[in-house]
KESEMAR-757676 format. One record per residue (C-alpha): x, y negated, z negated. Coordinates in nm, 3 decimals. Each point is the difference from the previous one (the first is absolute). Layout:
! residues N
x/y/z
X/Y/Z
...
! end
This chain:
! residues 240
x/y/z
0.032/-0.012/-0.033
0.124/-0.317/0.091
0.027/-0.307/-0.136
-0.335/-0.155/0.143
-0.195/0.296/-0.018
0.067/-0.023/-0.367
-0.056/-0.327/-0.071
-0.372/-0.016/0.230
-0.100/0.297/-0.264
0.072/-0.222/-0.328
-0.173/-0.259/0.105
-0.251/0.242/0.093
-0.016/0.112/-0.333
-0.009/-0.268/-0.171
-0.268/-0.146/0.165
-0.211/0.283/-0.007
-0.118/-0.107/-0.387
-0.078/-0.308/0.095
-0.206/0.075/0.239
-0.187/0.219/-0.232
-0.018/-0.255/-0.209
-0.153/-0.203/0.176
-0.263/0.247/0.108
-0.077/0.086/-0.333
-0.088/-0.312/-0.113
-0.185/-0.141/0.298
-0.185/-0.294/-0.076
-0.330/0.011/-0.101
0.024/0.365/-0.112
-0.190/0.100/-0.284
0.168/0.333/-0.202
-0.347/0.080/-0.162
-0.325/-0.082/0.205
-0.185/0.174/-0.180
-0.156/-0.082/-0.422
-0.220/0.144/-0.232
-0.058/-0.230/-0.278
-0.215/0.266/-0.305
-0.148/-0.252/-0.257
-0.232/-0.039/-0.324
-0.215/-0.281/-0.118
-0.268/-0.219/-0.066
-0.370/-0.100/0.253
-0.118/-0.310/-0.181
-0.359/-0.006/-0.112
-0.282/-0.017/0.259
-0.294/-0.237/-0.009
-0.268/0.110/-0.195
-0.301/0.265/0.179
-0.322/-0.068/0.014
-0.222/0.300/0.074
-0.394/0.086/0.068
-0.161/0.371/0.024
-0.337/0.094/-0.020
-0.145/0.290/-0.123
-0.340/0.200/-0.010
-0.211/0.100/-0.355
-0.391/0.009/-0.071
-0.098/-0.086/0.326
0.185/-0.326/-0.024
0.331/-0.113/0.167
0.219/-0.135/-0.288
0.317/-0.222/0.041
0.375/-0.043/-0.145
0.286/-0.207/0.085
0.312/-0.035/-0.163
0.323/-0.260/-0.031
0.328/0.157/-0.098
0.352/-0.166/0.010
0.257/0.275/0.093
0.260/-0.064/-0.184
0.368/-0.035/0.160
0.166/0.332/0.074
0.316/0.264/0.087
0.072/0.048/0.374
0.277/0.170/0.135
0.134/-0.044/0.371
0.198/0.120/0.259
0.181/-0.152/0.355
0.135/0.134/0.277
0.140/-0.225/0.272
0.297/-0.020/0.275
0.177/-0.314/0.076
0.029/-0.062/0.369
0.218/-0.239/-0.009
0.195/-0.234/-0.314
-0.254/-0.136/-0.085
-0.334/0.119/0.140
-0.192/0.342/-0.126
-0.285/0.176/-0.008
-0.138/0.168/-0.283
-0.298/0.208/-0.134
-0.146/-0.050/-0.380
-0.138/0.224/-0.215
-0.200/-0.159/-0.300
-0.185/0.190/-0.287
-0.165/-0.154/-0.290
-0.257/0.142/-0.338
-0.220/-0.200/-0.287
-0.236/0.092/-0.191
-0.291/-0.302/-0.072
-0.320/-0.014/-0.255
-0.280/-0.158/0.173
-0.290/-0.166/-0.186
-0.332/0.080/0.187
-0.414/-0.118/-0.001
-0.240/0.239/0.061
-0.385/-0.038/0.102
-0.132/0.299/-0.095
-0.394/0.046/0.079
-0.188/0.072/-0.246
-0.164/0.392/0.000
-0.355/-0.112/-0.201
-0.051/-0.348/0.168
-0.009/-0.041/0.419
0.323/-0.331/0.104
0.087/-0.042/-0.352
0.419/-0.005/0.001
0.183/0.069/-0.297
0.316/-0.223/0.046
0.286/0.146/-0.180
0.357/-0.010/-0.066
0.275/0.301/0.026
0.318/0.011/-0.005
0.188/0.235/0.258
0.324/0.064/-0.070
0.269/0.136/0.208
-0.098/-0.099/0.327
0.390/0.084/0.224
0.146/-0.160/0.210
0.219/0.149/0.308
0.161/-0.223/0.258
0.223/0.190/0.302
0.167/-0.233/0.219
0.147/0.032/0.356
0.236/-0.293/0.075
0.177/-0.046/0.366
0.232/-0.299/0.013
0.223/-0.165/0.172
0.335/-0.051/-0.219
0.215/-0.311/0.064
0.397/0.069/-0.196
0.191/-0.289/-0.163
0.319/0.112/-0.090
0.096/-0.152/-0.376
0.295/0.089/-0.058
0.214/0.335/0.109
-0.221/0.215/-0.245
-0.256/-0.150/-0.058
-0.353/-0.055/0.256
-0.334/-0.230/-0.024
-0.230/0.164/0.335
-0.334/-0.198/0.032
-0.262/0.169/0.148
-0.418/0.051/0.143
-0.286/0.209/0.220
-0.259/0.137/-0.040
-0.131/0.210/-0.257
-0.238/0.186/-0.080
-0.182/0.118/-0.350
-0.250/0.304/-0.133
-0.097/-0.029/-0.308
-0.227/0.234/-0.231
-0.162/-0.152/-0.237
-0.231/0.029/-0.310
-0.317/-0.099/-0.037
-0.242/0.053/-0.269
-0.381/0.218/0.076
-0.244/-0.005/-0.215
-0.246/0.234/-0.044
-0.280/0.095/-0.262
-0.032/0.331/-0.181
-0.342/-0.064/-0.197
-0.008/-0.365/-0.093
0.329/-0.111/-0.048
0.192/-0.061/0.276
0.328/0.098/0.013
0.356/-0.089/0.240
0.248/0.231/0.132
0.260/-0.074/0.275
0.021/0.096/0.383
0.257/-0.117/0.254
-0.082/-0.200/0.281
0.274/-0.009/0.311
0.078/-0.321/0.240
0.217/-0.082/0.245
0.123/-0.327/0.081
0.284/-0.240/0.234
0.220/-0.266/-0.068
0.375/-0.128/-0.047
0.313/-0.002/-0.203
0.277/-0.212/-0.043
0.278/0.097/-0.246
0.361/-0.046/-0.046
0.239/0.209/-0.183
0.379/-0.033/-0.161
0.272/0.266/0.067
0.331/0.065/-0.165
0.219/0.284/0.154
0.212/0.163/-0.271
0.156/0.194/0.309
-0.069/0.046/0.383
-0.289/0.216/0.016
-0.127/-0.068/-0.427
-0.166/-0.285/-0.228
-0.270/-0.140/-0.174
-0.261/-0.291/0.055
-0.284/-0.146/-0.069
-0.327/-0.080/0.185
-0.287/-0.259/0.025
-0.308/0.011/0.241
-0.367/-0.147/0.029
-0.216/0.164/0.216
-0.342/-0.081/0.104
-0.319/0.168/0.126
-0.399/0.071/-0.030
-0.192/0.294/-0.016
-0.377/0.114/-0.028
-0.077/0.306/-0.257
-0.369/0.090/-0.038
-0.073/-0.194/-0.255
0.218/-0.347/0.039
0.054/-0.192/0.344
0.372/-0.165/0.018
0.164/0.149/-0.252
0.322/-0.169/-0.019
0.336/0.251/-0.013
0.407/0.007/-0.011
0.086/-0.345/-0.208
0.366/-0.049/-0.188
0.205/0.265/0.049
0.380/0.030/-0.141
0.226/0.223/-0.185
0.322/0.172/0.113
0.230/0.359/0.043
0.246/0.151/0.199
0.134/-0.091/0.292
0.124/0.294/0.296
0.184/-0.126/0.315
0.051/0.225/0.284
! end
């Protein structure tokens, strides 16, 4: 091998790693584009719910109206997404919350002995369970704050399924009895939120989020029921 050939081979050997490095660090490349966020948190207190129902007894129709104020509740939240570019991504979120409230019922009970002479009674309606399950589609915009801290802002459409406990008034003999029945409904709306993530390694970290969901739906005993509201929490962050 001539000195000239040896010089060319050495030059190629020196340049090869630089070319490989340049290809590895191509501008705009995302090392771990898939992101998974697993959270626990709380769902804010929804608005008061008023429901109404009717029932047949003693050859007449009775009626009942209930008001309940569901409290804040615990929730879970899982988000799966993909970063299309370093700044933009798409994600889907599954969230669920469950709570329980006590309601107050005013019932008009027909008389067993006199026609069109109902009695108005007040009844307690305890243990009215409320479960919300939400599916949220998000466009996500990423804002790097430092090498390991990332802020993401998101928004998009939401679908919320509600299972709501409502009172069911019956008459046993001449005494009214309140039991609980489940009603369900589905509503469409939207969501907007933010997430702050700190990565402890390229693939693992932790974060917090806050989201607002707004949707309306109808139940058999109530119309324009508001679901969603403020949701917040924190948990694990995974990158693949």
